[in-house]
N, C-alpha and C positions, 0 to 999 in steps of 0.2 A: 733764363730765369732771373739772373742778376739784373739784366736790363729792365725786365718787367718790374721787379721789386724796387728798383731805384726811381720809378716814375712817381711824380708828385701826387697823382690822383689815387694811387694805391695807398699811400700814407693817409690821404684825406678820407678814403673809405674806411680804413682801419681805425682812425680816430673817431669817426662818426659811430662805427659799430661799438667801439669801446665805451663811449659816453652813454649810449642807450643801453648797453649791456649792464652797466653799473646801476642805471636807473631801474632796470627790470629785475636785477638780481635779488634785492631785498624783498620786494613784493612776492617774488616767486618762492623764496624760502618760507615766508609767512604763510603762503597758500599751502605749501607742502605740509608744514606743521599742523595747519588747520584741518586739512583732509585726513591726516593720520589720526588726529585727536577726535574730530567730530564725526567723521564718516566711518573709519575703520575701528576706532576706539582701541588703538593698539599702542601700548607703551613701547613695545619692541620696535615698531616702525619709527616712532619719535626718536628713539635712541639711534636707530640706523640713519635717520636723516641728519642728526647731529654729527655722527661719525662721517657721513658723506660730505657735509659742509666743511668739517675740519680737514678732510682729505683733499677736496678740490681747491679750497682757497689757499693761496701761497702765504698769506699773512693775516694777522688779526683773527685767527680762527675762533679763539675763545670769546673774544669781544663780540664778534658777529653772532655766534651761536647763542650766547647768553641773552643778548638783546632781542634777537629774533624770537626766541622762546617767550620772552616777556611780552612782546608785541602780539604774538599769536594768542596769548591769554586775554588780550584786551577785548573791549566790547565789539559787537558785530559791525558797527560803523567803520572801525579801523580795518576790518577784514574786507568789507565791501570796497573801501578806498584802495586797498592793496590790489584787488582784482582789477579795478578800473585802471590804476597806474600800470599794472602789468600788461593789459591790453594795449594801452597807448605806447608804452616803451618798446614792446615787442615789434610794433609796426616800425618804430624808428630803427630797430636793429635790422630787420629784414629788407626794408626799402633800399638803403644803400648797398646791401649785399646783393640784392637782385640786379641792380644796375651794374655792379662790378662783375658779377658772374655772367650777365648777358654780354658784356663787352669781351670777356674772356672767351666765350663760346661763339662769338661772332653774331649774336642776335641784335638786330638793329631796332626792334620794337619792344618796348617794355610793356608790362601789363597795365591795364587801366587802374585807376585809384581803387575802385570797388573790388576788382579782382585781386589787387595787391593786398587789400585788407583781409579778404577771405583766405588767401594763401597764407598770410602771416598768422591768422587765427588758427588755421589748420596745422601749421608748423608748430605753433605754441602748444596746441593740444597734443601733437605727436611727441614733442620733447617732454611735456609733462607726463605723458603716459610712459615714455622710456624711463624717466626719473622715478616714477612710482614703482615700475616693475623692478628697477635696480634696487630701490629701497626695500621692497618686499622680499626680493631674493637675499639681500644682505641680512634682513631680519630673520628670515628662515634659516640661513646659515648659522647665525649666532645662536638661535634656539636649538638647532641640532647639535652644535658644538657643546652647549651647556649640558645637554642630555648625555652626550658621549663622555664628557669630563665629570659627570655626576655633580654638577654645580660648582666644582672647584675651578673657578676661572682666574684665580690669582696665581698664575704660574706662567713660566716662559713658553711652554709648549702651546698653551691655549692662545697666548698673545701672538705668537708667531703665525699659527694657522689662521687666526681671526684676521690678522693684518693682511696676509696674502689673499684671503678670500675677499676682503674689502677691495684690494687692489685689482683683482680680476674682475669683480663686478663693475668697478669704476672704469676700467679700461674698456669693457664691453659697452658700457653706456656712452663713453667718449666716441667710440667708433660708430655707433648707431647715430649719435648726434651729428657728426660730420657727414655721414652718409645721407641722412634726411636733408640736410642743407644742400649738399652737392646735387642730389637727385631731384628734389622738388622745386627748388627756388629758381633755377634758370627757366626762361620763358620758351622752352623747347623740350621735346621729348628726348630723353637720353637713355641709352641702354644701361642696365645695372652694372655690367662688367666694365663700363667706361668710368664709373665713379667709385665702385666698391673697393678695388685695390688701393686707390688713393685715400679713401676714408680710413682704411686700416692703417696705412703708413702714417697719415697725419695724426690719427688718434693716438697711436703709440708714440710718435714724435712729440706730441703735445704733453704726454706724461713725462717724457725725458726732459723736455724744455722746462716743465714746472719744477722739477727737482733742481735743475741748473739755476733757475731763477731764485728758488729758495736759498740755495747756497750762496748766491751773489748778493742777497739782500743785506747781510751784515756789512759787506764792503761798501754798499751804496749809502748806508747810514742815513736813511730818509728821515728818521725821527729828529736828528739834529737840525735839519733844514725846515721840515714842515711841522714839527712838533706833534700835537694831537691829531693832525690831519694826515699823518704818515700812512695810516691804514688805508684811507681812501685813495691816496696817491699810489700806493703799492698795488692796490687792486686795479686802478685805472691803467697803470703801466702793464700789468699782466693781461688785462683785456686787450690792450693795443697789440701786444705780442701775439695773443691768440688770433686777433684779426689778421695780422700779417701771415701767420701760419696757414690760416684758412684760405686766404687769397693765393698764397704760394701753391697750396695743394690744388686749387681750382685751375691755376695756370698749367701746372704739371699735368693734370688730368686731361685738359683740353688739348695740350700739345701731344700727349701720348695717344689720345684717340684720333687726332688728325693724322699722325704718322701711321697708325694702324690702318686707317681707311685708305691712305695713299698706297700703303704696301699691298693691301688686298686688291686695289684697283690695278696696280702694276702687275700683280700676279695674274689677275683675270685677263688683262690685255695680252700678256705673254702667252697664256693658254690659247687665246683666240687666234693670235698670229701663228702659233704652232699648228692649230687645226686648219687654218687656211693654207699653210705651206705644205701640209702633208699630201694632198691629192696631186699637186703639181710635181712634187718630188717623185711620187709613185709613177706618174705618167712619163716623166723624163727617163726613168730607169727601166721602162718596159722595152724589151728587145723584139723587133719585128722579125719573125722567121719567114724567109721566102718560101713560097710554094713551088714544088717541082712539077 
């Protein structure tokens, strides 16, 4: 694992993913706000989206949420531009990821450009669906909690339960996100059990890594170096760490699957050898009784 993570191309893939992920992040948030407002007409979903953005981003949560809500209220031309930028940037995210995951799984042939665009579009739609379902679940949880607390939401008990409900929804969304990438993106058919355990581990590890990164931000003091651009830099660094975690999980998953296949092959070979040796052993142990 350490040898793989120290390779130059792994860091190159992670940086490429990070740059395009930042480009696609803000159009994606605008699209989510637009769908919640214009399609579902749900203020609860808008509030849940804002809470999810604050939860997932390690820095600049209020700044990003406030400005994305303002942009989402803009004219339709801005929303169309957001969708176009989202489609372009998601391709930039998934293209280097496909190359990296193909190398990890030993796939020598990448998809064609058209197929890559289709797969990227399908993954973007899948991730958007997961995000919408997570937002809808969070909104439903908040509505149920408000009913259970008779509208008295300004208390510690409501805040504690609401916070943990949001964390559970976000963790489930993280696991599904990593699972979709690990399962769909490589240019080969993979069994679900080869990638699902890794998606669970990396999804939960990503949550832990985010808390560690947030704790380390004051020590890094990015604002004194980058000034007003510190928010963008902190998000870029977090996206780079996410890319490294994703690639580390892919390498672990491929290694684990290869070891499992080798173990099953050795087990089958041992059974076959035992079946071949059994008749010979039985014949050697047979005693010939002389006739009188």
